[in-house]
The first five atom37 places (N, CA, C, CB, O) and aatype in JSON, in Angstrom:
{
  "aatype": [12, 11, 8, 7, 11, 12, 9, 10, 7, 6, 10, 8, 0, 3, 9, 14, 19, 9, 5, 7, 7, 12, 7, 19, 7, 9, 15, 10, 15, 7, 10, 0, 7, 0, 19, 0, 0, 0, 7, 7, 9, 7, 9, 9, 15, 16, 0, 5, 9, 7, 13, 1, 6, 14, 3, 13, 3, 1, 3, 14, 9, 0, 4, 2, 10, 1, 16, 9, 7, 11, 6, 9, 6, 11, 0, 1, 5, 16, 0, 1, 7, 7, 9, 19, 7, 19, 2, 9, 12, 19, 0, 16, 5, 1, 18, 6, 3, 18, 19, 1, 0, 0, 19, 10, 0, 7, 16, 3, 4, 9, 9, 15, 7, 0, 7, 10, 14, 10, 3, 10, 14, 7, 19, 19, 0, 6],
  "atom_mask": [
    [1, 1, 1, 1, 1],
    [1, 1, 1, 1, 1],
    [1, 1, 1, 1, 1],
    [1, 1, 1, 0, 1],
    [1, 1, 1, 1, 1],
    [1, 1, 1, 1, 1],
    [1, 1, 1, 1, 1],
    [1, 1, 1, 1, 1],
    [1, 1, 1, 0, 1],
    [1, 1, 1, 1, 1],
    [1, 1, 1, 1, 1],
    [1, 1, 1, 1, 1],
    [1, 1, 1, 1, 1],
    [1, 1, 1, 1, 1],
    [1, 1, 1, 1, 1],
    [1, 1, 1, 1, 1],
    [1, 1, 1, 1, 1],
    [1, 1, 1, 1, 1],
    [1, 1, 1, 1, 1],
    [1, 1, 1, 0, 1],
    [1, 1, 1, 0, 1],
    [1, 1, 1, 1, 1],
    [1, 1, 1, 0, 1],
    [1, 1, 1, 1, 1],
    [1, 1, 1, 0, 1],
    [1, 1, 1, 1, 1],
    [1, 1, 1, 1, 1],
    [1, 1, 1, 1, 1],
    [1, 1, 1, 1, 1],
    [1, 1, 1, 0, 1],
    [1, 1, 1, 1, 1],
    [1, 1, 1, 1, 1],
    [1, 1, 1, 0, 1],
    [1, 1, 1, 1, 1],
    [1, 1, 1, 1, 1],
    [1, 1, 1, 1, 1],
    [1, 1, 1, 1, 1],
    [1, 1, 1, 1, 1],
    [1, 1, 1, 0, 1],
    [1, 1, 1, 0, 1],
    [1, 1, 1, 1, 1],
    [1, 1, 1, 0, 1],
    [1, 1, 1, 1, 1],
    [1, 1, 1, 1, 1],
    [1, 1, 1, 1, 1],
    [1, 1, 1, 1, 1],
    [1, 1, 1, 1, 1],
    [1, 1, 1, 1, 1],
    [1, 1, 1, 1, 1],
    [1, 1, 1, 0, 1],
    [1, 1, 1, 1, 1],
    [1, 1, 1, 1, 1],
    [1, 1, 1, 1, 1],
    [1, 1, 1, 1, 1],
    [1, 1, 1, 1, 1],
    [1, 1, 1, 1, 1],
    [1, 1, 1, 1, 1],
    [1, 1, 1, 1, 1],
    [1, 1, 1, 1, 1],
    [1, 1, 1, 1, 1],
    [1, 1, 1, 1, 1],
    [1, 1, 1, 1, 1],
    [1, 1, 1, 1, 1],
    [1, 1, 1, 1, 1],
    [1, 1, 1, 1, 1],
    [1, 1, 1, 1, 1],
    [1, 1, 1, 1, 1],
    [1, 1, 1, 1, 1],
    [1, 1, 1, 0, 1],
    [1, 1, 1, 1, 1],
    [1, 1, 1, 1, 1],
    [1, 1, 1, 1, 1],
    [1, 1, 1, 1, 1],
    [1, 1, 1, 1, 1],
    [1, 1, 1, 1, 1],
    [1, 1, 1, 1, 1],
    [1, 1, 1, 1, 1],
    [1, 1, 1, 1, 1],
    [1, 1, 1, 1, 1],
    [1, 1, 1, 1, 1],
    [1, 1, 1, 0, 1],
    [1, 1, 1, 0, 1],
    [1, 1, 1, 1, 1],
    [1, 1, 1, 1, 1],
    [1, 1, 1, 0, 1],
    [1, 1, 1, 1, 1],
    [1, 1, 1, 1, 1],
    [1, 1, 1, 1, 1],
    [1, 1, 1, 1, 1],
    [1, 1, 1, 1, 1],
    [1, 1, 1, 1, 1],
    [1, 1, 1, 1, 1],
    [1, 1, 1, 1, 1],
    [1, 1, 1, 1, 1],
    [1, 1, 1, 1, 1],
    [1, 1, 1, 1, 1],
    [1, 1, 1, 1, 1],
    [1, 1, 1, 1, 1],
    [1, 1, 1, 1, 1],
    [1, 1, 1, 1, 1],
    [1, 1, 1, 1, 1],
    [1, 1, 1, 1, 1],
    [1, 1, 1, 1, 1],
    [1, 1, 1, 1, 1],
    [1, 1, 1, 1, 1],
    [1, 1, 1, 0, 1],
    [1, 1, 1, 1, 1],
    [1, 1, 1, 1, 1],
    [1, 1, 1, 1, 1],
    [1, 1, 1, 1, 1],
    [1, 1, 1, 1, 1],
    [1, 1, 1, 1, 1],
    [1, 1, 1, 0, 1],
    [1, 1, 1, 1, 1],
    [1, 1, 1, 0, 1],
    [1, 1, 1, 1, 1],
    [1, 1, 1, 1, 1],
    [1, 1, 1, 1, 1],
    [1, 1, 1, 1, 1],
    [1, 1, 1, 1, 1],
    [1, 1, 1, 1, 1],
    [1, 1, 1, 0, 1],
    [1, 1, 1, 1, 1],
    [1, 1, 1, 1, 1],
    [1, 1, 1, 1, 1],
    [1, 1, 1, 1, 1]
  ],
  "atom_positions": [
    [[20.31, 22.05, -46.3], [20.27, 21.68, -44.46], [21.04, 20.35, -44.92], [18.3, 21.38, -43.37], [20.93, 19.75, -45.99]],
    [[21.87, 20.06, -43.81], [22.69, 18.88, -43.35], [21.72, 18.05, -43.0], [23.7, 19.09, -42.22], [20.54, 18.41, -43.01]],
    [[22.03, 17.06, -42.72], [20.96, 15.82, -42.27], [21.69, 14.61, -41.93], [19.87, 15.37, -43.48], [22.59, 14.36, -42.74]],
    [[21.53, 13.58, -40.7], [22.07, 12.01, -41.46], [20.89, 11.35, -40.99], [0.0, 0.0, 0.0], [19.89, 11.65, -40.35]],
    [[21.37, 10.35, -41.55], [20.52, 8.69, -41.24], [19.89, 8.96, -40.13], [21.5, 7.17, -40.93], [20.22, 9.8, -39.3]],
    [[18.46, 7.85, -40.07], [17.87, 7.48, -39.34], [18.03, 6.4, -39.32], [17.0, 7.79, -39.34], [17.89, 5.67, -40.31]],
    [[18.38, 6.01, -38.15], [18.41, 4.13, -38.12], [17.41, 3.3, -37.36], [19.77, 3.54, -37.43], [17.38, 3.37, -36.14]],
    [[16.82, 2.72, -37.85], [15.99, 1.54, -36.97], [16.94, 0.13, -36.8], [14.39, 1.05, -37.89], [17.68, -0.35, -37.66]],
    [[16.82, -0.09, -36.17], [17.19, -1.3, -35.76], [18.64, -1.43, -37.28], [0.0, 0.0, 0.0], [19.62, -0.69, -37.36]],
    [[18.3, -2.58, -38.23], [18.75, -2.8, -39.42], [18.7, -2.0, -40.2], [18.39, -3.6, -39.87], [19.61, -1.83, -41.0]],
    [[17.35, -1.11, -40.17], [16.74, -0.56, -41.11], [17.63, 1.25, -41.5], [15.05, -0.6, -40.51], [18.13, 1.93, -40.61]],
    [[17.61, 1.55, -42.56], [18.55, 3.17, -42.44], [17.21, 4.11, -43.15], [20.54, 3.28, -43.77], [16.64, 3.56, -44.09]],
    [[16.78, 5.32, -42.77], [16.16, 5.9, -43.7], [17.29, 6.81, -44.48], [14.96, 6.62, -43.11], [18.41, 6.83, -43.97]],
    [[17.15, 7.31, -45.28], [18.17, 8.5, -45.68], [17.5, 9.84, -45.11], [18.41, 8.63, -47.47], [18.35, 10.69, -44.84]],
    [[16.43, 10.15, -44.91], [16.0, 11.3, -44.52], [14.87, 11.11, -43.23], [15.45, 11.98, -45.8], [13.83, 10.47, -43.07]],
    [[15.59, 11.92, -42.51], [14.88, 11.47, -40.98], [13.32, 12.2, -41.1], [15.95, 12.26, -39.34], [13.03, 13.38, -41.24]],
    [[12.83, 11.5, -41.03], [11.27, 12.04, -41.21], [10.27, 10.96, -41.53], [11.14, 13.11, -42.44], [10.28, 10.14, -42.45]],
    [[9.22, 11.19, -40.35], [8.61, 9.69, -40.29], [7.18, 10.33, -40.7], [8.69, 8.71, -38.55], [6.53, 10.93, -39.85]],
    [[6.74, 10.19, -41.87], [5.09, 10.55, -41.94], [4.1, 9.87, -40.85], [4.49, 10.03, -43.43], [4.14, 8.68, -40.54]],
    [[3.21, 10.82, -40.35], [2.44, 10.6, -39.84], [1.61, 9.36, -39.87], [0.0, 0.0, 0.0], [1.48, 9.0, -41.04]],
    [[1.01, 8.59, -39.06], [0.17, 8.03, -39.9], [-1.88, 8.37, -39.59], [0.0, 0.0, 0.0], [-2.59, 8.01, -38.66]],
    [[-2.18, 9.1, -40.7], [-3.17, 10.28, -40.08], [-4.59, 9.53, -40.52], [-2.93, 12.12, -40.92], [-4.69, 8.98, -41.61]],
    [[-5.67, 9.56, -39.58], [-7.04, 8.96, -39.78], [-7.01, 7.79, -40.58], [0.0, 0.0, 0.0], [-6.05, 7.1, -40.91]],
    [[-8.48, 7.63, -40.88], [-9.42, 7.15, -42.01], [-9.1, 7.57, -43.81], [-10.91, 7.83, -41.54], [-9.7, 8.44, -44.44]],
    [[-8.24, 6.87, -44.21], [-8.02, 6.95, -45.49], [-7.1, 8.08, -45.9], [0.0, 0.0, 0.0], [-6.87, 8.4, -47.07]],
    [[-6.51, 8.73, -44.65], [-5.52, 9.31, -45.57], [-3.92, 9.19, -45.35], [-5.83, 10.69, -45.58], [-3.05, 9.95, -45.77]],
    [[-3.77, 8.06, -44.61], [-2.42, 7.58, -44.43], [-2.36, 6.17, -44.57], [-1.87, 7.95, -43.16], [-2.08, 5.4, -43.66]],
    [[-2.77, 5.67, -46.35], [-2.46, 4.63, -46.99], [-1.43, 4.55, -47.81], [-3.31, 4.33, -47.51], [-0.44, 5.28, -47.75]],
    [[-1.67, 3.3, -48.93], [0.22, 3.01, -49.07], [0.45, 4.07, -50.14], [0.9, 1.11, -49.77], [1.62, 4.32, -50.45]],
    [[-0.77, 4.86, -50.86], [0.01, 5.42, -51.77], [0.98, 6.68, -50.58], [0.0, 0.0, 0.0], [2.2, 6.86, -50.51]],
    [[0.13, 7.18, -49.98], [1.51, 8.44, -49.2], [2.81, 6.98, -48.5], [0.4, 9.91, -47.0], [4.0, 6.91, -48.83]],
    [[2.25, 6.22, -47.73], [3.4, 5.69, -47.16], [4.41, 5.19, -48.05], [3.07, 4.73, -46.32], [5.51, 5.16, -47.5]],
    [[4.41, 4.78, -49.27], [5.12, 4.41, -50.02], [5.59, 5.21, -50.86], [0.0, 0.0, 0.0], [6.59, 4.87, -51.5]],
    [[5.01, 6.44, -51.08], [5.8, 7.68, -51.68], [6.91, 8.12, -50.59], [4.72, 9.03, -52.01], [8.04, 8.36, -51.01]],
    [[6.65, 8.23, -49.26], [7.07, 8.76, -48.71], [9.27, 7.75, -48.58], [5.76, 8.93, -47.55], [10.45, 8.1, -48.72]],
    [[8.3, 6.22, -48.18], [9.39, 5.3, -48.14], [10.74, 5.45, -49.76], [8.42, 3.64, -48.05], [11.9, 5.03, -49.8]],
    [[9.81, 6.31, -51.02], [10.6, 5.71, -51.66], [11.77, 7.28, -51.86], [9.77, 4.87, -53.05], [12.94, 7.42, -52.2]],
    [[10.99, 7.93, -51.56], [11.78, 9.17, -50.89], [13.04, 9.1, -50.13], [10.96, 9.76, -49.98], [14.15, 9.5, -50.5]],
    [[12.71, 8.53, -49.0], [14.01, 8.06, -48.09], [13.37, 8.37, -46.91], [0.0, 0.0, 0.0], [14.19, 8.46, -46.0]],
    [[12.21, 8.56, -46.57], [11.67, 8.85, -45.05], [10.67, 7.52, -44.72], [0.0, 0.0, 0.0], [10.32, 6.55, -45.39]],
    [[10.42, 7.93, -43.52], [9.67, 6.58, -43.1], [8.39, 6.6, -43.27], [9.81, 6.19, -41.77], [7.92, 7.53, -42.61]],
    [[7.14, 5.7, -44.14], [5.74, 5.99, -44.47], [5.2, 5.17, -43.91], [0.0, 0.0, 0.0], [5.65, 4.03, -43.87]],
    [[3.98, 5.53, -43.27], [3.29, 5.02, -42.24], [2.32, 4.58, -42.56], [3.07, 5.68, -41.38], [2.06, 5.16, -43.61]],
    [[1.3, 3.7, -42.29], [-0.22, 3.45, -42.51], [-1.32, 3.36, -41.33], [-0.3, 2.16, -43.18], [-1.53, 2.54, -40.44]],
    [[-1.81, 4.33, -41.65], [-3.04, 4.16, -40.24], [-3.54, 3.24, -40.37], [-4.24, 5.06, -39.96], [-4.18, 3.09, -41.41]],
    [[-3.48, 2.29, -39.47], [-5.06, 0.97, -39.68], [-6.11, 1.91, -39.26], [-5.2, -0.81, -38.35], [-6.18, 0.81, -38.72]],
    [[-6.83, 2.62, -39.0], [-7.55, 3.59, -38.39], [-8.56, 2.77, -39.88], [-6.88, 5.56, -38.16], [-8.32, 2.81, -41.09]],
    [[-9.43, 2.24, -39.28], [-10.71, 1.64, -40.28], [-10.56, 1.43, -41.38], [-11.77, 2.32, -40.46], [-11.43, 1.65, -42.22]],
    [[-9.03, 0.78, -41.73], [-8.71, 0.85, -42.98], [-9.14, -0.15, -44.26], [-7.52, 0.89, -42.83], [-8.91, -0.25, -45.47]],
    [[-9.74, -0.67, -43.46], [-10.71, -1.16, -44.75], [-12.03, -0.96, -44.73], [0.0, 0.0, 0.0], [-12.73, -1.96, -44.56]],
    [[-12.63, 0.26, -44.89], [-13.39, 1.3, -45.03], [-14.01, 0.92, -46.47], [-12.6, 2.68, -44.87], [-15.22, 0.92, -46.64]],
    [[-13.21, 0.64, -47.37], [-13.4, 0.37, -49.18], [-13.96, -0.88, -49.21], [-11.89, 0.31, -50.25], [-14.41, -1.01, -50.35]],
    [[-14.22, -2.06, -48.46], [-14.14, -3.14, -48.29], [-16.04, -3.12, -48.63], [-13.28, -3.61, -46.81], [-16.68, -2.15, -48.21]],
    [[-16.7, -4.18, -49.33], [-17.73, -4.54, -49.43], [-18.68, -4.6, -48.51], [-17.59, -5.31, -49.81], [-19.84, -4.18, -48.49]],
    [[-17.69, -5.5, -47.33], [-18.7, -5.7, -46.51], [-18.24, -5.17, -45.17], [-19.13, -7.1, -46.51], [-18.05, -5.65, -44.06]],
    [[-18.17, -4.22, -45.62], [-17.46, -3.34, -44.53], [-18.56, -3.48, -43.28], [-17.19, -1.54, -45.08], [-18.24, -3.87, -42.16]],
    [[-19.46, -3.23, -43.55], [-20.56, -2.28, -42.85], [-21.16, -3.6, -41.74], [-22.01, -1.48, -44.23], [-21.67, -3.58, -40.63]],
    [[-20.8, -4.62, -42.65], [-21.25, -5.72, -41.81], [-20.46, -6.19, -40.9], [-21.59, -6.72, -42.46], [-20.89, -6.67, -39.86]],
    [[-18.94, -6.09, -41.24], [-17.67, -6.39, -40.34], [-16.68, -5.95, -40.49], [-17.28, -7.44, -40.24], [-15.83, -6.34, -41.28]],
    [[-16.59, -4.88, -39.62], [-15.63, -3.67, -39.96], [-14.33, -4.22, -39.77], [-15.82, -2.33, -39.02], [-13.52, -3.97, -40.67]],
    [[-13.76, -5.25, -38.34], [-12.95, -5.65, -37.63], [-12.47, -6.49, -38.8], [-13.36, -6.16, -36.32], [-11.49, -6.1, -39.43]],
    [[-13.18, -7.8, -39.2], [-12.39, -8.25, -40.35], [-12.06, -8.04, -41.58], [-12.58, -8.98, -40.51], [-11.34, -8.84, -42.18]],
    [[-12.62, -6.73, -42.26], [-12.47, -6.31, -43.27], [-10.81, -5.67, -42.84], [-13.76, -5.4, -43.72], [-9.9, -5.88, -43.64]],
    [[-10.62, -5.18, -41.99], [-9.67, -4.17, -41.56], [-8.38, -4.7, -41.47], [-10.0, -3.58, -40.32], [-7.32, -4.34, -41.97]],
    [[-8.73, -5.76, -40.61], [-7.57, -6.76, -40.27], [-7.19, -7.41, -41.97], [-8.25, -8.2, -38.93], [-5.98, -7.28, -42.17]],
    [[-7.61, -7.77, -42.68], [-7.4, -8.8, -43.99], [-6.9, -7.43, -44.9], [-9.14, -9.86, -44.71], [-5.97, -7.69, -45.66]],
    [[-7.32, -6.19, -44.94], [-6.47, -4.85, -45.55], [-5.25, -4.47, -44.92], [-7.27, -3.55, -45.48], [-4.57, -3.62, -45.5]],
    [[-4.78, -4.99, -43.7], [-3.76, -4.45, -43.42], [-2.41, -4.74, -44.1], [-3.75, -4.61, -42.32], [-1.44, -4.02, -44.34]],
    [[-2.78, -6.48, -44.38], [-1.38, -7.08, -45.15], [-1.81, -6.35, -46.7], [0.0, 0.0, 0.0], [-0.86, -6.28, -47.48]],
    [[-3.05, -5.85, -47.17], [-2.92, -5.76, -48.83], [-2.66, -4.13, -48.81], [-4.56, -6.33, -49.91], [-2.76, -3.55, -49.88]],
    [[-2.33, -3.37, -47.63], [-2.24, -1.96, -48.12], [-0.25, -1.89, -47.73], [-3.61, -0.61, -46.99], [0.6, -1.08, -48.09]],
    [[-0.16, -3.26, -46.75], [1.8, -3.37, -46.82], [1.9, -3.32, -47.76], [2.8, -4.52, -46.42], [2.57, -2.4, -48.23]],
    [[1.19, -4.4, -48.69], [2.17, -4.57, -49.58], [1.62, -3.65, -51.34], [2.37, -6.48, -49.6], [2.2, -3.81, -52.42]],
    [[0.77, -3.03, -51.17], [0.77, -1.8, -51.81], [1.57, -1.05, -51.74], [0.01, -1.21, -51.64], [1.86, -0.46, -52.78]],
    [[2.24, -0.76, -50.63], [2.95, 0.29, -50.25], [4.64, 0.14, -50.67], [2.66, 0.41, -48.71], [5.42, 1.08, -50.86]],
    [[5.02, -1.68, -50.78], [6.1, -1.51, -50.95], [6.19, -1.84, -52.6], [6.87, -2.27, -49.95], [7.35, -1.85, -53.03]],
    [[5.43, -2.03, -53.3], [5.15, -1.73, -54.31], [6.12, -0.56, -55.21], [3.95, -1.47, -54.04], [6.88, -0.67, -56.18]],
    [[5.64, 0.63, -54.33], [5.85, 2.0, -54.74], [7.68, 2.72, -53.85], [4.09, 2.93, -54.07], [8.59, 3.5, -54.15]],
    [[7.3, 1.78, -52.67], [8.95, 2.12, -51.84], [9.51, 1.75, -52.23], [9.49, 1.86, -50.69], [9.75, 0.84, -51.45]],
    [[10.45, 1.56, -53.4], [11.75, 1.03, -53.77], [12.6, 0.78, -52.41], [12.49, 2.08, -54.78], [13.64, 1.37, -52.1]],
    [[11.91, -0.26, -51.66], [12.97, -0.81, -51.0], [13.13, 0.11, -49.73], [0.0, 0.0, 0.0], [13.98, -0.12, -48.88]],
    [[12.18, 1.25, -49.67], [12.37, 2.21, -48.56], [11.35, 1.42, -47.06], [0.0, 0.0, 0.0], [10.89, 0.29, -47.06]],
    [[11.28, 2.17, -46.23], [11.05, 1.63, -44.51], [9.51, 1.83, -44.98], [11.8, 2.82, -42.77], [9.25, 2.81, -45.68]],
    [[8.24, 0.68, -44.51], [7.04, 1.41, -44.19], [6.5, 0.34, -43.14], [6.01, 1.77, -45.54], [6.62, -0.88, -43.24]],
    [[5.91, 1.03, -42.16], [5.49, 0.75, -41.13], [3.92, 1.36, -41.15], [0.0, 0.0, 0.0], [3.37, 2.02, -42.03]],
    [[3.48, 0.99, -40.11], [1.91, 1.17, -39.8], [1.54, 1.95, -38.26], [1.2, -0.49, -39.77], [2.33, 1.93, -37.31]],
    [[0.23, 2.61, -38.24], [0.22, 3.24, -37.06], [-0.73, 2.4, -36.51], [-0.06, 4.71, -37.04], [-1.59, 2.17, -37.35]],
    [[-0.97, 1.75, -35.31], [-1.95, 0.96, -34.89], [-2.34, 1.52, -33.47], [-1.52, -0.5, -34.92], [-1.62, 1.08, -32.58]],
    [[-3.21, 2.3, -33.12], [-3.75, 3.45, -31.84], [-4.05, 1.91, -30.56], [-5.89, 4.75, -32.47], [-4.57, 0.8, -30.48]],
    [[-3.61, 2.48, -30.13], [-3.75, 0.84, -28.45], [-5.56, 0.65, -28.07], [-2.66, 1.76, -25.99], [-6.28, -0.24, -27.61]],
    [[-5.7, 1.73, -28.46], [-7.15, 1.66, -28.01], [-8.17, 1.49, -29.04], [-7.5, 2.85, -27.29], [-9.22, 2.12, -29.08]],
    [[-7.73, 0.5, -29.97], [-8.21, -0.33, -31.3], [-8.74, -1.25, -30.56], [-7.11, -0.92, -32.46], [-8.25, -1.79, -29.57]],
    [[-10.14, -1.49, -31.23], [-10.53, -2.71, -30.61], [-10.12, -3.74, -30.91], [-11.58, -2.93, -30.62], [-10.52, -4.01, -32.04]],
    [[-9.24, -4.84, -30.31], [-8.55, -6.14, -30.69], [-7.34, -5.59, -31.38], [-9.45, -7.19, -31.68], [-6.89, -5.85, -32.49]],
    [[-6.9, -4.71, -30.4], [-5.34, -4.52, -30.87], [-4.23, -5.01, -31.12], [-4.9, -4.08, -30.44], [-3.24, -4.41, -31.52]],
    [[-4.4, -6.52, -30.82], [-3.5, -7.47, -30.39], [-3.5, -8.24, -31.78], [-3.96, -8.31, -28.99], [-2.63, -8.85, -32.41]],
    [[-4.57, -8.0, -31.95], [-4.76, -8.69, -33.74], [-4.1, -7.59, -34.92], [-6.83, -8.86, -34.26], [-3.36, -8.14, -35.73]],
    [[-4.29, -6.19, -35.09], [-4.12, -5.04, -35.59], [-2.21, -5.93, -35.63], [-4.78, -3.35, -34.48], [-1.53, -6.46, -36.51]],
    [[-2.1, -5.74, -34.64], [-0.32, -5.79, -34.52], [-0.06, -7.23, -35.56], [0.42, -6.13, -32.4], [0.42, -7.25, -36.69]],
    [[-0.61, -8.49, -34.68], [-0.74, -9.58, -35.47], [-0.25, -9.64, -37.31], [-2.23, -9.81, -35.24], [0.68, -9.96, -38.05]],
    [[-1.68, -9.06, -37.31], [-1.73, -8.89, -38.65], [-0.45, -7.97, -39.51], [-3.09, -8.27, -38.79], [0.3, -8.69, -40.16]],
    [[-0.21, -6.75, -39.56], [0.99, -6.31, -39.15], [2.29, -6.76, -39.21], [0.89, -6.17, -38.23], [3.15, -6.36, -39.99]],
    [[2.42, -7.79, -38.15], [3.81, -8.14, -38.49], [3.8, -9.68, -39.26], [4.74, -8.13, -37.01], [4.79, -10.3, -39.64]],
    [[2.58, -10.03, -39.35], [2.41, -10.96, -40.73], [2.48, -11.02, -41.7], [1.8, -11.32, -41.02], [2.56, -12.06, -42.35]],
    [[2.44, -9.26, -42.36], [2.04, -8.69, -43.44], [4.22, -8.38, -43.84], [0.58, -7.06, -43.04], [4.7, -8.48, -44.97]],
    [[4.91, -8.09, -42.77], [5.81, -7.76, -42.73], [6.54, -6.36, -42.75], [0.0, 0.0, 0.0], [7.62, -5.94, -43.19]],
    [[5.3, -5.74, -41.96], [5.67, -4.08, -41.6], [7.12, -4.16, -40.89], [4.4, -3.24, -40.38], [7.46, -4.94, -40.01]],
    [[7.81, -3.22, -41.48], [9.0, -2.47, -40.85], [8.88, -2.3, -39.51], [9.21, -1.16, -41.39], [9.84, -2.66, -38.83]],
    [[7.75, -1.75, -38.87], [8.02, -0.98, -37.47], [6.12, -0.61, -37.44], [9.5, 0.8, -37.6], [5.2, -0.59, -38.26]],
    [[6.3, -0.35, -35.92], [4.9, -0.13, -35.71], [4.65, 1.05, -34.78], [4.26, -1.38, -35.15], [5.37, 1.02, -33.78]],
    [[3.59, 2.38, -34.86], [3.89, 3.11, -34.01], [2.62, 3.0, -33.3], [4.38, 4.34, -34.44], [1.76, 2.38, -33.93]],
    [[2.32, 3.35, -32.35], [1.42, 3.17, -31.18], [1.16, 4.09, -30.17], [1.79, 2.2, -30.55], [1.78, 4.01, -29.11]],
    [[0.27, 5.03, -30.37], [-0.15, 5.85, -29.36], [-1.77, 5.6, -28.76], [0.0, 0.0, 0.0], [-2.3, 4.49, -28.84]],
    [[-2.34, 6.58, -28.28], [-3.8, 6.37, -28.13], [-4.06, 5.51, -26.96], [-4.42, 5.73, -29.39], [-5.11, 4.89, -26.83]],
    [[-2.47, 5.46, -25.54], [-2.6, 4.06, -24.93], [-1.58, 4.38, -24.58], [0.0, 0.0, 0.0], [-0.98, 5.44, -24.77]],
    [[-1.21, 3.18, -23.85], [0.25, 2.92, -23.28], [0.45, 1.18, -24.11], [0.26, 2.93, -21.05], [-0.41, 0.33, -23.88]],
    [[1.58, 0.89, -24.97], [1.53, -0.13, -26.21], [2.06, -1.47, -24.94], [2.92, 0.35, -27.95], [2.66, -2.5, -25.25]],
    [[1.62, -1.02, -23.45], [2.59, -2.4, -22.42], [2.41, -3.71, -23.21], [1.83, -2.81, -20.53], [3.47, -4.08, -23.72]],
    [[1.52, -4.39, -23.41], [1.77, -5.47, -24.73], [2.28, -5.68, -25.97], [1.02, -5.76, -25.11], [2.35, -6.8, -26.48]],
    [[2.78, -4.35, -26.67], [3.52, -4.59, -27.8], [4.29, -5.64, -27.84], [4.21, -3.67, -28.07], [3.98, -6.69, -28.4]],
    [[5.69, -5.36, -27.04], [6.55, -5.95, -27.29], [6.53, -7.84, -27.01], [7.43, -5.13, -26.64], [7.37, -8.69, -27.3]],
    [[4.92, -7.98, -26.2], [5.1, -9.42, -26.14], [4.14, -9.91, -27.3], [0.0, 0.0, 0.0], [4.04, -11.13, -27.39]],
    [[3.55, -9.28, -28.04], [2.48, -9.51, -28.7], [3.55, -10.03, -30.19], [1.3, -8.02, -28.73], [3.37, -11.07, -30.81]],
    [[4.85, -8.79, -30.57], [5.5, -8.98, -31.41], [6.09, -10.41, -31.55], [6.23, -8.08, -31.35], [6.12, -11.04, -32.6]],
    [[6.47, -10.76, -30.54], [7.24, -11.24, -30.13], [6.86, -12.88, -30.23], [7.45, -10.59, -28.99], [7.67, -13.79, -30.4]],
    [[5.34, -13.02, -30.08], [4.49, -14.2, -30.61], [5.15, -14.82, -32.3], [2.68, -13.48, -30.78], [4.6, -15.76, -32.87]]
  ]
}
């Protein structure tokens, strides 16, 4: 099968595939890093991403926010320079904080559904 590169700004994916950010505990650093290493775009789901943290029951949002950076970093360790992004649902409580955490952690891209991400460009620009 003949295919071309997928271009995302200055980033190039050798294989034009974006792996979906699937639910709680499915699309985390292992899957996203492997997809990125293979030449696609690996996506980490931020949906309850901190569920393994010991204090998750007490403060799930804080756990989620601090785990975003951890998962991006772990994905980068296996991505071999490939593209690693996140999926953040607009319907998420404190959506803007999740976007900020992902940007500060150096995500390559953000996919947002489950609503209209009208504020996304402004939050990223901060």
